[in-house]
Phi, psi and omega in degrees: 000318181292321182291324174294317183289326178299311182297312175305312189301312180300315176301316182287338170298307175308307184305322186283332184275338189289315171308323176297312181299319178311305180296323180282336175295139189286340169242155181286126179233123170310138184300327187300323174310306179297315181297326180287317180297319180288330166308313179299321186286324186263000175279180184300336183287329189244269179276337182059040189265356178218156180253111182307318193294342178278358190241010192300313190284326177289325179297316180292325177292327178293322177297312179304310185296324182301313186280326172301313176296322172302309183284341174291323182277352175287121179299125183312315184273000192292317185282353176272340182267183181305317178298332172289321191285317171293322172300316179294324175299318178292320174297325183294319175296323179292333181287317185294312176306309178304319180289322180290319177294314176297318180309314182296313180300318179293323185290335181270350183089012184288322181230161182240320180269089186311291188298314183290318183293316180299319179282333180293334173280352178260010183269153173235139189263068179305314175303322180279329181287324186311311176289333173297306189292326176291311185294339179245032168044055182248010189262348188264170177064186183298320183295321172298319183291315182289317184294317183296310182304312179301317173291325176290314175292334176289344175265306189292322181299301182310316181297311176306309184301320178286326175297321186285327185288318180297311189290331176294347180262018173099005182263062177299335171297330179300313175301314177305314176301313180295321176301320181298313179306307182297321181298316182295323182287322172299314182301306174314314186285335183278333185309307180299340171278329176292326186273359181308130180089347175274170171302312177296320180296323178292324177295318170308305187292320189283337174260012176293329192250345186267197185295339184278331166058052189302311183290324171298320178299321177285336179282317171301327180288326179297310183297325178299311181300316175305312176296322172298319176292328185253009188289342182271357193235027175062241182292348184292346176299319183288310186297317180297316182295308187302305187291327168311313184291322174296314177305305184302316177305305185299317185283332187289346174303338184260354187259161187296327179296324190059155185306313190293320182289318175292330176294323177297319176293322175299317178304311198297311183284320180287305187278339171297323189225291189298315178289331161305318175306312182305307182293322175293323182293324174301323181290334182286334178267357185291127184275083182307314179309315177297325184285321180291326184280335183225067180294329183296329180293319179299321185282334177292318176288322175311306177301323186285326178307306188298309186293316181280310182267333174276310182306322175309325179304323180294344177257318182293325184255031176292334178264001188246329184227150174292167187300321181294323177289324179299316174300313173304311181300324179296315179291320186285319181292335176279001186274126187214137173205295198297322186283336176294317173306306187297315184298313183293318183304313179285333176289324180285330182293314187273359173076032181266336187248141172289140183296333183291316177289325175301319182287327182285324174303313180292315181306311185290321176300315181299318180295328170299314179300324192272327187262315192292317178287338170300308179299322177294320178291324172292324174296316182304312184297318182291317176300320180286336175281323184280329186218071181315309188295310175308315190288315178290331177295324183281352174264327186257349176300000000 
């Protein structure tokens, strides 16, 4: 108990210092990068102040929160509209490119885990990008719709593909667990409307804003149930949380809580506590020695993220967005980290991925989070400076 508390205390010191460090740095750096760096610093590779094994449960809950929020913020009808169709097309091109490139790398012995590496290169860190996009007013207009759709497909697509791959190997229980999670999410979100006008319904409504926080407690209960049901199926923990978030968002339109109010509370709990623990814990597990000894692997995967996931946006959206916004979308779509961390952890645990490639992929993902959004924001600022009227119109329409 004492060791667990000591590790958690050190981790939360890092989490509390990161917002201060962000304000003091001369350039804008996404907090995820600093959280990972803080995890490396306190982890076994450097200072050894905290034990990652003591944080496993809280880290898993943080991963679940990250994807629950990503699924919750996805507009329900977006994937049925043109932005969703284009995002699926762009992701399909990314998959084809990734399979071809990773196939060559596997033939040369550079990679061992063909499917996990190939899918890792097609991911987009929507959950990580959302705070950046919100802070810079980039979620409105056509650009925001296309970015949201691209990020959603870049998270949901790879997880679905991994789940199908696992199911093909006899894991029908995995599919059953995911269906159960979605059904529970739908049931939980619908209960308030079913109980409207009843005594129980009035109690739930009356206690959703006081110290009992009924709706929030039931939502967290759903998340923990999803983690429990999918705990034995690796990446399905991510898929279950993402789908649960989507169902909750759609169903909460009819509840007294509303999607915005519940989202604010989930943000507070998730980003305030659990999600930072996930990223710091991931940094503690990063094989820094392997990256230092093989820096070219990190650079190869970093370049492939941009080529495989980002470049297709330049062509798919040529009739939808102006050139500067397509370039921004290219860099933002190629930003990947949380799902890469999840994929590599599962793959290295079951021995299908080389440790050197796992570390290099996570390092490339961290570098993409640090570099690609920064470049996109600089392009956006320059575009707004040169043509403020046109730039603002493209964002807020």
